[in-house]
C-alpha positions in Angstrom: 45.3 -43.4 -53.8 41.8 -42.3 -51.9 43.6 -42.3 -48.8 46.3 -40.0 -50.2 43.7 -37.6 -51.7 41.8 -37.5 -48.4 44.8 -37.0 -46.1 46.0 -34.1 -48.6 42.5 -32.5 -48.5 42.5 -32.6 -44.7 46.0 -31.0 -44.4 45.1 -28.4 -46.9 41.7 -27.5 -45.0 43.4 -27.5 -41.6 46.1 -25.0 -43.2 43.3 -22.6 -44.7 41.4 -22.8 -41.4 44.5 -22.0 -39.2 45.0 -18.8 -41.3 41.4 -17.7 -41.6 41.6 -15.8 -38.3 44.3 -13.5 -39.7 42.4 -12.0 -42.7 41.8 -8.4 -43.1 42.0 -6.6 -39.8 41.8 -9.2 -36.9 42.1 -8.9 -33.2 42.9 -12.3 -31.7 43.0 -13.3 -28.1 45.0 -16.3 -27.0 44.1 -17.6 -23.5 43.2 -20.4 -21.1 40.4 -21.3 -18.9 42.4 -20.6 -15.8 43.2 -16.7 -16.9 39.6 -16.2 -18.1 39.2 -13.3 -15.7 42.4 -11.5 -17.1 41.1 -11.5 -20.8 40.3 -8.4 -22.6 36.7 -7.8 -23.8 36.7 -8.1 -27.6 33.2 -6.8 -27.9 34.5 -3.2 -28.8 36.2 -4.6 -31.8 33.1 -6.1 -33.3 33.6 -4.1 -36.4 36.7 -6.3 -37.4 37.3 -10.0 -37.3 37.5 -11.2 -33.6 38.6 -14.5 -32.4 39.4 -16.1 -29.1 41.5 -19.3 -28.9 41.9 -21.4 -25.8 44.9 -23.5 -25.2 43.0 -26.3 -24.0 41.3 -26.5 -27.5 43.6 -25.0 -29.9 47.2 -25.8 -28.8 48.4 -26.2 -32.3 47.5 -22.6 -33.0 49.5 -21.5 -30.0 52.5 -23.4 -31.0 52.5 -22.0 -34.6 52.0 -18.4 -33.3 54.7 -18.7 -30.5 52.4 -17.9 -27.8 54.4 -17.6 -24.5 52.2 -15.7 -22.1 48.4 -16.1 -21.3 46.5 -14.2 -22.4 48.1 -12.7 -25.4 46.2 -10.2 -27.9 47.5 -10.0 -31.5 46.5 -7.5 -34.2 46.8 -9.0 -37.6 46.4 -7.3 -41.0 46.0 -9.3 -44.1 47.9 -12.0 -42.3 50.8 -10.1 -41.1 51.1 -9.4 -37.2 50.9 -5.7 -36.4 51.2 -5.7 -32.8 51.5 -8.2 -29.9 50.4 -7.5 -26.4 51.3 -10.1 -23.9 50.4 -10.5 -20.2 53.9 -11.5 -18.9 54.6 -13.4 -15.7 51.7 -11.7 -13.7 49.1 -13.1 -16.3 47.5 -9.8 -16.6 47.3 -7.6 -19.7 48.5 -4.0 -19.7 45.6 -1.8 -18.6 46.1 0.3 -21.9 46.0 -2.7 -24.3 42.6 -1.7 -25.9 43.8 1.8 -26.5 47.0 0.4 -28.0 45.1 -1.8 -30.4 42.7 1.0 -31.5 45.7 3.2 -32.2 47.0 0.5 -34.5 43.8 0.0 -36.1 43.2 3.7 -36.8 46.8 3.7 -38.4 45.8 0.7 -40.7 42.6 2.4 -41.7 44.2 5.9 -42.3 47.0 4.0 -44.5 44.2 2.4 -46.5 43.3 5.7 -48.1 
């Protein structure tokens, strides 16, 4: 019985962890060590929840979020995906992706009031 309770608690804690990165307004970067130079700096978004996940360490999250290209940036609001910006086959994010994310964040903030 103790083993069953332990397994259930591990599964529940794993689920809650996997969803924590989507709370409120979150900018999440999915990447890998071999494309680190192509990542977008997340520092301009420090007023929000920012997270970086690497496929070498967090492969399960990549699978759950259906990440196809590295790097990929996803803006979440209260658990819902607002916008996804993918690098494509060239492994480079679009030049204006930070502006695109800011535009969506401004719209989210405007709609809060």
